[in-house]
Backbone as CSV, one residue per row, in Angstrom:
resi,resn,N_x,N_y,N_z,CA_x,CA_y,CA_z,C_x,C_y,C_z
1,MET,75.080,102.285,79.351,73.968,102.514,80.270,74.466,102.313,81.688
2,GLY,74.184,103.240,82.603,74.663,103.155,83.967,73.968,102.034,84.729
3,LEU,74.658,101.536,85.734,74.115,100.465,86.548,73.812,100.930,87.967
4,ASN,74.027,102.229,88.248,73.932,102.669,89.627,72.757,103.611,89.837
5,ASN,71.540,103.184,89.467,70.367,103.964,89.777,70.218,104.074,91.289
6,THR,69.707,105.215,91.733,69.671,105.492,93.153,68.806,104.485,93.903
7,ALA,69.341,103.952,94.977,68.575,103.090,95.871,68.237,103.892,97.117
8,ALA,67.129,103.588,97.768,66.649,104.422,98.870,67.255,104.027,100.207
9,VAL,67.464,102.724,100.418,67.852,102.242,101.741,69.151,101.443,101.648
10,PRO,70.172,101.814,102.435,71.413,101.029,102.426,71.171,99.610,102.922
11,GLN,71.920,98.666,102.381,71.818,97.284,102.817,72.569,97.047,104.123
12,SER,73.678,97.765,104.317,74.542,97.537,105.467,74.458,98.698,106.454
13,GLN,73.841,98.467,107.607,73.820,99.493,108.640,75.207,99.684,109.255
14,LEU,76.065,98.655,109.158,77.432,98.801,109.644,78.181,99.849,108.825
15,VAL,77.992,99.827,107.507,78.631,100.821,106.656,78.080,102.215,106.953
16,VAL,76.767,102.314,107.191,76.170,103.606,107.535,76.768,104.119,108.841
17,SER,76.898,103.250,109.834,77.480,103.669,111.113,78.914,104.150,110.928
18,HIS,79.658,103.434,110.103,81.032,103.853,109.822,81.037,105.201,109.115
19,ALA,80.084,105.416,108.209,80.004,106.683,107.479,79.692,107.839,108.426
20,ILE,78.783,107.616,109.366,78.447,108.658,110.343,79.679,109.017,111.170
21,ALA,80.439,107.997,111.589,81.662,108.248,112.349,82.680,109.021,111.513
22,THR,82.749,108.717,110.222,83.674,109.427,109.336,83.276,110.891,109.201
23,VAL,81.979,111.158,109.112,81.509,112.548,109.066,81.934,113.281,110.332
24,ALA,81.712,112.664,111.483,82.057,113.302,112.752,83.549,113.590,112.852
25,LYS,84.365,112.721,112.268,85.813,112.883,112.335,86.324,113.903,111.314
26,THR,85.616,114.066,110.194,86.115,114.838,109.072,85.573,116.263,109.019
27,ILE,84.321,116.439,109.401,83.636,117.717,109.206,83.816,118.620,110.421
28,ASP,83.884,119.928,110.181,84.061,120.933,111.226,83.005,120.766,112.327
29,GLU,83.460,120.801,113.577,82.550,120.632,114.705,81.462,121.707,114.737
30,LYS,81.764,122.905,114.211,80.765,123.975,114.212,79.541,123.577,113.387
31,ILE,79.780,122.830,112.310,78.670,122.391,111.466,77.844,121.348,112.202
32,LEU,78.522,120.390,112.832,77.812,119.311,113.507,77.184,119.765,114.823
33,ALA,77.586,120.954,115.316,76.989,121.489,116.540,75.666,122.190,116.279
34,LEU,75.309,122.414,115.029,74.043,123.058,114.716,72.882,122.179,115.175
35,PRO,71.808,122.773,115.680,70.662,121.974,116.147,70.122,121.071,115.039
36,GLY,69.978,119.797,115.366,69.399,118.847,114.422,70.276,118.482,113.249
37,SER,71.564,118.854,113.297,72.429,118.628,112.138,72.574,117.143,111.804
38,ARG,72.725,116.306,112.809,72.909,114.877,112.551,71.646,114.243,111.954
39,ASP,70.489,114.654,112.467,69.240,114.136,111.903,69.048,114.613,110.473
40,ARG,69.489,115.810,110.160,69.365,116.335,108.795,70.343,115.641,107.859
41,LEU,71.504,115.254,108.390,72.531,114.627,107.553,72.236,113.157,107.258
42,LEU,71.571,112.464,108.192,71.415,111.017,108.061,70.770,110.584,106.753
43,PRO,69.668,111.229,106.276,69.102,110.789,104.986,70.073,110.964,103.823
44,ALA,70.872,112.036,103.850,71.840,112.253,102.769,72.970,111.232,102.836
45,ILE,73.416,110.905,104.053,74.438,109.864,104.209,73.912,108.531,103.700
46,SER,72.687,108.196,104.082,72.095,106.929,103.631,71.941,106.903,102.117
47,HIS,71.593,108.034,101.534,71.454,108.117,100.074,72.784,107.804,99.392
48,ALA,73.869,108.419,99.881,75.181,108.197,99.271,75.610,106.747,99.406
49,ILE,75.437,106.170,100.608,75.830,104.779,100.836,75.017,103.848,99.949
50,ALA,73.705,104.083,99.864,72.858,103.227,99.028,73.267,103.309,97.562
51,ASN,73.625,104.505,97.125,74.085,104.683,95.744,75.335,103.843,95.484
52,TYR,76.293,103.921,96.396,77.532,103.176,96.208,77.296,101.669,96.316
53,GLU,76.459,101.251,97.253,76.171,99.822,97.379,75.579,99.263,96.096
54,GLN,74.639,100.007,95.497,74.017,99.510,94.278,75.012,99.471,93.130
55,ALA,75.873,100.488,93.047,76.892,100.494,92.001,77.846,99.314,92.172
56,ILE,78.311,99.096,93.399,79.292,98.044,93.663,78.687,96.662,93.491
57,ALA,77.381,96.534,93.726,76.713,95.241,93.524,76.785,94.792,92.077
58,ALA,76.991,95.737,91.144,77.084,95.388,89.722,78.448,94.821,89.345
59,ILE,79.400,94.844,90.283,80.722,94.272,90.004,80.625,92.753,90.115
60,PRO,80.937,92.017,89.063,80.754,90.552,89.090,81.831,89.857,89.911
61,GLY,81.547,88.620,90.275,82.503,87.812,91.008,81.926,87.354,92.336
62,PRO,82.710,86.650,93.141,84.168,86.539,93.019,84.628,85.473,92.029
63,ILE,85.737,85.763,91.386,86.393,84.858,90.451,87.656,84.326,91.131
64,ALA,87.829,83.017,91.132,89.020,82.412,91.725,90.224,82.683,90.832
65,VAL,91.220,83.360,91.382,92.414,83.738,90.623,93.609,82.997,91.209
66,THR,94.203,82.134,90.405,95.388,81.398,90.838,96.160,80.935,89.615
67,THR,97.463,80.974,89.701,98.294,80.601,88.548,98.114,79.138,88.188
68,SER,97.833,78.286,89.167,97.727,76.852,88.899,96.528,76.510,88.022
69,ARG,95.519,77.391,87.961,94.317,77.125,87.173,94.312,77.894,85.865
70,HIS,95.378,78.638,85.567,95.350,79.511,84.393,95.116,78.727,83.109
71,GLY,95.748,77.583,82.960,95.588,76.812,81.737,94.313,76.000,81.684
72,GLN,93.576,75.937,82.792,92.379,75.106,82.842,91.081,75.910,82.857
73,GLU,91.154,77.169,83.250,89.980,78.039,83.302,90.031,79.029,82.147
74,PRO,89.166,78.894,81.145,89.184,79.824,80.012,89.024,81.279,80.433
75,ALA,88.249,81.523,81.497,88.049,82.904,81.939,89.356,83.520,82.424
76,LEU,90.180,82.723,83.111,91.460,83.252,83.587,92.373,83.600,82.418
77,ALA,92.315,82.786,81.369,93.136,83.076,80.184,92.706,84.380,79.520
78,LYS,91.419,84.705,79.626,90.927,85.973,79.082,91.302,87.144,79.988
79,LEU,91.212,86.902,81.286,91.525,87.972,82.231,93.017,88.281,82.261
80,PHE,93.844,87.229,82.190,95.293,87.378,82.289,95.934,86.740,81.063
81,PRO,96.624,87.517,80.221,97.262,86.945,79.042,98.197,85.786,79.353
82,SER,98.846,85.820,80.522,99.719,84.714,80.915,99.575,84.497,82.419
83,ALA,99.997,83.323,82.883,99.949,83.042,84.321,100.829,84.012,85.091
84,ASP,101.925,84.451,84.475,102.811,85.410,85.135,102.096,86.724,85.440
85,ASP,101.106,87.079,84.622,100.387,88.330,84.862,99.630,88.295,86.194
86,ILE,99.244,87.116,86.655,98.584,87.004,87.950,99.562,87.378,89.063
87,ALA,100.759,86.793,89.011,101.767,87.098,90.024,102.179,88.560,89.961
88,ILE,102.306,89.093,88.754,102.693,90.505,88.609,101.628,91.409,89.214
89,GLY,100.360,91.100,88.935,99.282,91.911,89.467,99.245,91.906,90.988
90,LEU,99.415,90.724,91.588,99.421,90.618,93.045,100.663,91.279,93.644
91,GLY,101.817,90.984,93.069,103.064,91.470,93.637,103.257,92.959,93.528
92,ARG,102.688,93.571,92.500,102.892,95.010,92.287,101.751,95.866,92.827
93,SER,100.742,95.240,93.436,99.620,96.007,93.982,99.996,96.581,95.349
94,ILE,99.950,97.886,95.457,100.284,98.539,96.723,99.325,98.107,97.824
95,ALA,98.040,97.978,97.500,97.053,97.598,98.518,97.321,96.200,99.064
96,VAL,97.776,95.287,98.217,98.114,93.938,98.692,99.228,94.015,99.718
97,ARG,100.272,94.734,99.384,101.414,94.831,100.303,101.021,95.520,101.620
98,ASN,100.160,96.539,101.528,99.780,97.280,102.734,98.860,96.492,103.660
99,SER,98.117,95.527,103.116,97.080,94.861,103.902,97.365,93.403,104.234
100,ILE,98.323,92.798,103.561,98.433,91.340,103.604,98.787,90.808,104.990
101,ASN,99.517,91.597,105.797,99.914,91.103,107.123,98.707,90.793,107.992
102,TRP,97.627,91.536,107.817,96.426,91.275,108.621,95.909,89.867,108.381
103,PHE,95.952,89.405,107.142,95.466,88.060,106.807,96.389,86.991,107.396
104,VAL,97.676,87.281,107.400,98.632,86.351,108.007,98.383,86.261,109.510
105,GLU,98.259,87.417,110.157,98.115,87.456,111.612,96.795,86.838,112.079
106,ASN,95.760,86.877,111.232,94.452,86.377,111.628,94.126,85.011,111.035
107,GLY,95.115,84.382,110.421,94.960,83.002,109.986,94.032,82.794,108.794
108,HIS,93.904,83.780,107.920,93.068,83.624,106.728,93.912,83.074,105.580
109,GLU,93.459,81.994,104.981,94.227,81.377,103.899,93.828,81.908,102.526
110,ARG,92.663,82.571,102.439,92.201,83.108,101.164,91.845,84.574,101.335
111,VAL,92.010,85.329,100.257,91.800,86.776,100.285,90.820,87.146,99.178
112,PHE,89.884,88.004,99.500,88.969,88.562,98.510,89.374,90.011,98.241
113,ALA,89.241,90.432,96.990,89.628,91.801,96.645,88.981,92.210,95.328
114,VAL,88.833,93.510,95.170,88.396,94.065,93.888,89.615,94.155,92.976
115,MET,89.505,93.622,91.773,90.595,93.723,90.809,90.213,94.681,89.701
116,GLY,91.146,95.561,89.359,90.975,96.443,88.216,91.970,96.093,87.134
117,THR,91.554,96.247,85.896,92.443,96.002,84.764,92.024,96.914,83.627
118,ARG,92.871,97.039,82.630,92.560,97.913,81.500,92.907,97.207,80.195
119,VAL,92.264,97.636,79.130,92.561,97.064,77.819,93.907,97.596,77.361
120,ARG,94.746,96.684,76.901,96.074,97.079,76.413,95.908,97.986,75.199
121,PRO,96.502,99.184,75.208,96.351,100.095,74.069,96.757,99.448,72.755
122,GLY,95.922,99.614,71.753,96.218,99.091,70.430,95.986,97.615,70.269
123,SER,95.408,96.978,71.278,95.183,95.535,71.208,93.859,95.246,70.521
124,PRO,93.875,94.643,69.336,92.618,94.355,68.642,91.800,93.266,69.327
125,ALA,92.444,92.434,70.145,91.750,91.327,70.799,91.318,91.674,72.222
126,HIS,91.367,92.967,72.577,91.003,93.395,73.921,91.844,92.695,74.992
127,ALA,93.129,92.520,74.737,94.000,91.938,75.759,94.076,92.878,76.957
128,LEU,94.053,92.310,78.155,94.004,93.114,79.372,95.398,93.252,79.981
129,THR,95.611,94.402,80.643,96.920,94.700,81.225,96.737,95.497,82.513
130,ASP,97.839,95.784,83.201,97.851,96.634,84.402,96.952,96.097,85.507
131,HIS,96.880,94.785,85.677,96.039,94.206,86.729,96.507,94.700,88.104
132,THR,95.561,95.091,88.934,95.893,95.506,90.287,94.698,95.255,91.201
133,PHE,94.972,95.156,92.508,93.957,94.762,93.478,93.834,95.813,94.572
134,ARG,92.609,95.965,95.106,92.386,96.843,96.251,91.185,96.331,97.049
135,SER,90.920,96.961,98.188,89.791,96.590,99.052,89.869,95.120,99.450
136,LEU,91.026,94.719,99.983,91.214,93.339,100.426,90.358,93.057,101.654
137,ALA,89.782,91.848,101.720,88.899,91.487,102.823,88.847,89.977,102.969
138,ALA,88.226,89.531,104.065,88.135,88.102,104.350,86.926,87.459,103.696
139,SER,86.038,88.231,103.093,84.873,87.695,102.396,84.511,88.618,101.254
140,ALA,83.697,88.105,100.335,83.268,88.925,99.204,82.450,90.116,99.678
141,ALA,81.551,89.887,100.637,80.724,90.983,101.143,81.572,92.056,101.799
142,ASP,82.594,91.637,102.549,83.461,92.613,103.213,84.270,93.417,102.200
143,ALA,84.685,92.793,101.108,85.426,93.524,100.074,84.548,94.602,99.445
144,ARG,83.290,94.272,99.193,82.366,95.271,98.640,82.137,96.408,99.645
145,GLU,81.979,96.055,100.923,81.790,97.085,101.941,83.021,97.971,102.060
146,CYS,84.188,97.383,101.946,85.434,98.144,102.020,85.498,99.175,100.893
147,LEU,85.114,98.776,99.692,85.111,99.691,98.564,84.077,100.797,98.773
148,CYS,82.920,100.438,99.319,81.865,101.415,99.598,82.355,102.458,100.606
149,GLU,82.997,102.005,101.664,83.501,102.924,102.678,84.590,103.833,102.104
150,ALA,85.431,103.290,101.234,86.470,104.107,100.605,85.858,105.200,99.743
151,ALA,84.791,104.865,99.006,84.132,105.855,98.158,83.499,106.954,99.002
152,PHE,82.850,106.575,100.112,82.217,107.589,100.950,83.260,108.496,101.602
153,THR,84.350,107.912,102.084,85.419,108.728,102.663,85.976,109.701,101.637
154,SER,86.154,109.234,100.410,86.639,110.103,99.338,85.651,111.232,99.068
155,LEU,84.354,110.915,99.117,83.325,111.927,98.904,83.426,113.028,99.959
156,LEU,83.596,112.643,101.220,83.724,113.631,102.291,85.007,114.441,102.154
157,ASN,86.120,113.766,101.849,87.390,114.474,101.706,87.337,115.485,100.569
158,ALA,86.634,115.134,99.488,86.486,116.067,98.380,85.691,117.298,98.806
159,PHE,84.674,117.082,99.652,83.903,118.212,100.162,84.784,119.133,100.999
160,VAL,85.566,118.555,101.905,86.426,119.357,102.780,87.436,120.142,101.951
161,THR,88.011,119.494,100.936,88.976,120.186,100.070,88.327,121.361,99.360
162,ARG,87.143,121.129,98.796,86.458,122.205,98.070,86.004,123.305,99.036
163,LEU,85.619,122.933,100.252,85.219,123.930,101.241,86.394,124.844,101.593
164,LYS,87.565,124.263,101.781,88.752,125.076,102.081,89.061,126.023,100.924
165,GLU,88.887,125.571,99.691,89.093,126.441,98.544,88.095,127.591,98.555
166,ARG,86.835,127.254,98.905,85.787,128.279,98.932,86.070,129.311,100.021
167,GLN,86.548,128.834,101.164,86.892,129.758,102.233,88.053,130.658,101.829
168,ARG,88.992,130.114,101.103,90.108,130.938,100.623,89.606,131.965,99.616
169,GLU,88.710,131.549,98.728,88.126,132.493,97.774,87.430,133.639,98.507
170,TRP,86.691,133.268,99.582,85.967,134.278,100.349,86.936,135.272,100.982
171,ARG,88.034,134.761,101.557,89.021,135.655,102.193,89.654,136.575,101.173
172,ILE,89.934,136.046,99.978,90.524,136.892,98.941,89.565,138.004,98.551
173,MET,88.318,137.669,98.354,87.340,138.657,97.899,87.041,139.699,98.963
174,HIS,87.216,139.345,100.235,86.850,140.255,101.313,88.065,140.850,102.024
175,SER,89.242,140.556,101.501,90.434,141.173,102.075,90.578,142.599,101.566
176,GLU,91.445,143.333,102.190,91.651,144.739,101.796,92.085,144.841,100.345
177,HIS,92.941,143.920,99.918,93.437,143.968,98.543,92.485,143.310,97.562
178,GLY,91.510,142.555,98.089,90.618,141.841,97.190,89.294,142.525,96.964
179,GLN,89.059,143.679,97.629,87.791,144.368,97.471,87.549,144.708,96.008
180,GLY,86.356,144.391,95.549,85.997,144.731,94.172,86.426,143.714,93.153
181,GLU,87.198,142.701,93.589,87.589,141.672,92.634,86.388,140.804,92.297
182,THR,86.405,140.198,91.155,85.294,139.400,90.676,85.540,137.939,90.952
183,ARG,84.603,137.093,90.510,84.736,135.658,90.714,85.948,135.084,89.991
184,SER,86.580,135.870,89.145,87.758,135.349,88.446,88.885,135.042,89.416
185,THR,88.778,135.540,90.674,89.808,135.216,91.663,89.667,133.794,92.177
186,ALA,88.547,133.145,91.879,88.324,131.796,92.397,89.374,130.836,91.883
187,LEU,89.666,129.861,92.702,90.658,128.862,92.304,90.132,128.025,91.157
188,ALA,91.023,127.665,90.264,90.622,126.808,89.151,90.266,125.427,89.687
189,THR,89.273,124.809,89.086,88.900,123.456,89.478,89.950,122.484,88.953
190,PRO,90.580,121.696,89.822,91.639,120.792,89.371,91.097,119.644,88.548
191,ALA,92.015,118.987,87.834,91.604,117.772,87.126,91.080,116.768,88.146
192,ASN,90.090,115.988,87.740,89.435,115.037,88.636,88.780,115.737,89.821
193,GLY,88.419,117.022,89.640,87.792,117.790,90.700,86.307,117.531,90.768
194,PRO,85.556,118.430,91.432,84.126,118.218,91.614,83.386,118.074,90.289
195,SER,82.345,117.263,90.317,81.486,117.110,89.153,80.698,118.401,88.958
196,PRO,80.087,118.619,87.781,79.253,119.816,87.593,78.172,119.949,88.654
197,GLN,77.556,118.815,89.057,76.530,118.877,90.094,77.121,119.337,91.420
198,GLN,78.331,118.867,91.747,78.963,119.265,92.997,79.391,120.722,92.960
199,GLN,79.877,121.191,91.822,80.227,122.597,91.703,78.999,123.474,91.893
200,GLU,77.856,123.023,91.395,76.618,123.764,91.552,76.214,123.865,93.023
201,VAL,76.520,122.839,93.801,76.217,122.873,95.233,76.888,124.071,95.885
202,PHE,78.170,124.267,95.589,78.890,125.376,96.211,78.444,126.720,95.648
203,ALA,78.143,126.761,94.381,77.650,128.003,93.796,76.325,128.413,94.437
204,ARG,75.506,127.432,94.793,74.181,127.723,95.333,74.232,128.086,96.815
205,HIS,75.098,127.425,97.575,75.078,127.600,99.029,76.208,128.465,99.573
206,LEU,77.350,128.491,98.910,78.528,129.162,99.456,79.116,130.123,98.443
207,ASP,78.436,131.221,98.232,78.857,132.237,97.279,80.037,133.017,97.863
208,PRO,81.211,133.032,97.202,82.356,133.785,97.736,82.058,135.274,97.915
209,ALA,81.076,135.805,97.169,80.751,137.219,97.274,79.815,137.523,98.440
210,ALA,79.295,136.479,99.114,78.373,136.691,100.227,79.092,137.375,101.386
211,PRO,78.380,138.164,102.196,79.020,138.841,103.329,79.641,137.875,104.332
212,GLU,79.095,136.644,104.408,79.573,135.691,105.396,79.336,134.270,104.897
213,LEU,80.276,133.368,105.200,80.084,131.938,104.938,79.672,131.294,106.259
214,THR,78.414,130.996,106.414,77.906,130.527,107.702,77.950,129.013,107.825
215,ALA,77.925,128.537,109.066,77.871,127.095,109.312,76.593,126.494,108.768
216,GLU,75.491,127.226,108.837,74.212,126.745,108.311,74.295,126.542,106.802
217,ASP,74.898,127.498,106.092,75.053,127.349,104.641,75.965,126.172,104.320
218,THR,77.011,125.996,105.127,77.936,124.884,104.896,77.241,123.549,105.117
219,LEU,76.396,123.456,106.147,75.639,122.234,106.390,74.717,121.937,105.213
220,ALA,74.023,122.953,104.711,73.138,122.752,103.556,73.935,122.289,102.343
221,ALA,75.135,122.857,102.164,75.987,122.448,101.046,76.425,120.999,101.200
222,LEU,76.777,120.601,102.427,77.205,119.221,102.676,76.076,118.242,102.381
223,ILE,74.853,118.576,102.786,73.713,117.696,102.534,73.507,117.516,101.034
224,ASP,73.559,118.615,100.283,73.399,118.509,98.831,74.567,117.765,98.195
225,TRP,75.768,117.968,98.722,76.963,117.288,98.199,76.815,115.773,98.343
226,LEU,76.320,115.332,99.501,76.140,113.904,99.724,75.054,113.328,98.829
227,ARG,74.188,114.161,98.315,73.128,113.696,97.415,73.595,113.666,95.956
228,ALA,74.863,113.997,95.718,75.449,113.897,94.376,76.745,113.093,94.467
229,PRO,76.649,111.798,94.840,77.857,111.017,95.146,78.553,110.412,93.934
230,GLU,77.945,110.505,92.753,78.457,109.752,91.601,79.857,110.172,91.180
231,GLY,80.264,111.403,91.516,81.593,111.846,91.102,82.720,111.050,91.720
232,GLN,82.469,110.428,92.875,83.509,109.658,93.542,83.579,108.225,93.054
233,LEU,82.460,107.652,92.625,82.495,106.271,92.147,81.244,105.962,91.345
234,ARG,81.461,105.452,90.135,80.371,104.983,89.281,80.787,103.654,88.674
235,VAL,79.817,102.786,88.462,80.065,101.510,87.780,79.058,101.409,86.657
236,SER,79.545,101.195,85.434,78.648,101.169,84.279,79.106,100.102,83.302
237,THR,78.247,99.796,82.354,78.648,98.853,81.307,79.832,99.425,80.561
238,ALA,80.667,98.549,80.069,81.955,98.975,79.509,81.876,99.436,78.067
239,ASP,80.690,99.404,77.452,80.512,99.923,76.092,81.532,99.355,75.105
240,GLY,81.678,98.045,75.132,82.555,97.385,74.168,84.014,97.351,74.542
241,GLN,84.390,97.942,75.690,85.801,97.954,76.078,86.249,96.632,76.684
242,SER,85.316,95.865,77.217,85.684,94.639,77.906,85.507,93.434,76.997
243,PRO,86.459,92.499,77.013,86.263,91.257,76.270,85.182,90.424,76.933
244,SER,84.501,89.607,76.156,83.508,88.701,76.717,84.245,87.490,77.269
245,LEU,84.056,87.237,78.559,84.774,86.143,79.197,83.947,84.875,79.156
246,PRO,84.580,83.724,78.941,83.842,82.459,78.996,83.274,82.237,80.385
247,GLY,82.399,81.243,80.494,81.789,80.937,81.782,82.831,80.682,82.850
248,VAL,82.593,81.227,84.041,83.513,81.064,85.165,82.985,79.933,86.050
249,SER,83.730,78.851,86.139,83.343,77.692,86.953,81.924,77.244,86.646
250,GLY,81.603,77.207,85.356,80.294,76.712,84.940,79.232,77.771,84.825
251,ASN,79.517,79.023,85.232,78.534,80.086,85.120,78.486,80.620,83.695
252,GLY,77.541,81.520,83.432,77.397,82.077,82.094,78.525,83.038,81.753
253,ALA,78.480,83.556,80.518,79.511,84.479,80.052,79.534,85.725,80.933
254,LEU,80.694,86.333,81.030,80.919,87.444,81.945,81.542,88.614,81.193
255,SER,81.045,89.816,81.466,81.637,91.032,80.927,81.959,91.965,82.081
256,LEU,83.151,92.519,82.085,83.551,93.377,83.195,82.992,94.781,83.009
257,PRO,82.349,95.336,84.046,81.884,96.717,83.948,83.044,97.689,84.158
258,LEU,82.801,98.949,83.851,83.810,99.992,83.952,83.568,100.796,85.222
259,MET,84.590,100.906,86.068,84.490,101.701,87.284,85.208,103.028,87.094
260,SER,84.491,104.114,87.328,85.052,105.455,87.233,85.067,106.058,88.630
261,SER,86.170,106.698,88.978,86.298,107.328,90.286,87.117,108.597,90.108
262,THR,87.785,109.047,91.171,88.643,110.215,91.027,89.924,109.880,90.260
263,ASP,90.188,108.599,90.065,91.351,108.157,89.292,91.165,108.575,87.835
264,ARG,92.192,109.173,87.240,92.088,109.546,85.827,92.001,108.305,84.947
265,ARG,92.430,107.180,85.470,92.303,105.907,84.751,90.972,105.275,85.130
266,HIS,90.265,104.776,84.152,89.028,104.046,84.414,89.329,102.564,84.312
267,TRP,88.772,101.780,85.241,89.159,100.387,85.395,88.001,99.447,85.078
268,LEU,88.295,98.408,84.323,87.382,97.273,84.209,87.556,96.455,85.483
269,VAL,86.449,96.113,86.150,86.562,95.549,87.494,85.784,94.254,87.660
270,CYS,86.288,93.438,88.579,85.572,92.252,89.038,86.048,91.960,90.451
271,LEU,85.277,91.170,91.155,85.679,90.728,92.486,86.445,89.423,92.334
272,THR,87.524,89.277,93.081,88.382,88.098,92.953,88.609,87.447,94.315
273,GLU,89.066,86.219,94.252,89.467,85.460,95.436,90.785,84.768,95.087
274,PHE,91.802,84.907,95.957,93.088,84.289,95.657,93.727,83.752,96.939
275,PRO,94.618,82.747,96.819,95.267,82.166,98.001,96.242,83.155,98.639
276,LEU,96.249,83.210,99.951,97.178,84.066,100.672,98.628,83.760,100.294
277,GLN,98.974,82.474,100.230,100.363,82.097,99.952,100.789,82.552,98.562
278,GLU,99.852,82.578,97.632,100.202,83.041,96.280,100.524,84.532,96.292
279,ALA,99.783,85.293,97.091,100.068,86.728,97.199,101.423,86.956,97.861
280,LEU,101.718,86.197,98.915,103.005,86.352,99.588,104.165,86.004,98.660
281,ALA,104.008,84.942,97.867,105.058,84.568,96.925,105.241,85.639,95.863
282,ALA,104.142,86.213,95.400,104.218,87.253,94.379,104.926,88.491,94.921
283,MET,104.676,88.833,96.188,105.356,89.975,96.785,106.864,89.758,96.844
284,GLY,107.272,88.527,97.115,108.693,88.233,97.120,109.301,88.290,95.733
285,GLN,108.518,87.937,94.740,109.011,87.923,93.367,109.065,89.324,92.758
286,TYR,108.112,90.184,93.176,108.047,91.555,92.643,108.028,92.524,93.820
287,PRO,109.206,92.873,94.355,109.286,93.638,95.607,109.027,95.134,95.459
288,GLN,108.792,95.619,94.259,108.572,97.052,94.057,107.128,97.302,93.644
289,PRO,106.193,97.472,94.598,104.791,97.714,94.233,104.617,99.092,93.606
290,ASN,103.836,99.162,92.557,103.646,100.456,91.890,102.269,100.601,91.261
291,ARG,101.341,99.709,91.627,100.016,99.767,91.020,98.956,99.994,92.095
292,TYR,97.996,100.825,91.770,96.937,101.134,92.732,95.711,101.635,91.959
293,ILE,94.570,101.618,92.633,93.336,102.210,92.104,92.941,103.318,93.050
294,LEU,92.914,104.533,92.565,92.567,105.688,93.390,91.045,105.854,93.429
295,ILE,90.521,105.960,94.626,89.081,106.184,94.802,88.856,107.600,95.317
């Protein structure tokens, strides 16, 4: 059962402001120059942000992650088969390596981040593997906002990519050599491409066979695209994929939800908190980062 039912109003106006700036930076100026375009876009932007905020709110945590507590916290033993897995997860996470200097420079001793993990194939006990971290921040709320902003940026980038494909389809169909060709000339939808709802947006507003692809039609397509944000990020119950974790620091039992995004891998996720020095030590121990979560 999904956990991301549509919410009407975003909780963070800062995230909405960042989203508006991202639209202005990403979308063709001709679209944004249309009369009233920003006012027409704002409800759709707010809808997408609210959707992501509600989905991300279902991610449990923060859970304190540290090797020194592995033998004392039953939840950590469930999350990480061994204490070494904590160091491996931190040291091999590309996002940790890319972001950690900011925490050093700004004097933060603890780091919050979204952690993803997966069930080890063939493991009857639901042992977890491939731990990795992203959306590093100085607080739990900031980590959630970081993930929300990443999802919205991905949503816009996916629109721009699909728009360029549609424009290419239009040029092919209307070129001298493409006259009379059918929709079979359209580019194939790539793996992890638009959802069926998003594909319908382009079919409805930007027909390659139309005499012209107008800025007005593109704006209408963008508004509808923003109203179908689930393809970029969803959080749902794990349907038996996640082990039941013992109480974390006295709290009740915990089950990790499943996060689906443009990544072909789906991740069991929770919010974590870990010491800065532990991350730095892990980076020194595992200097070749190779783990990431694609949004």
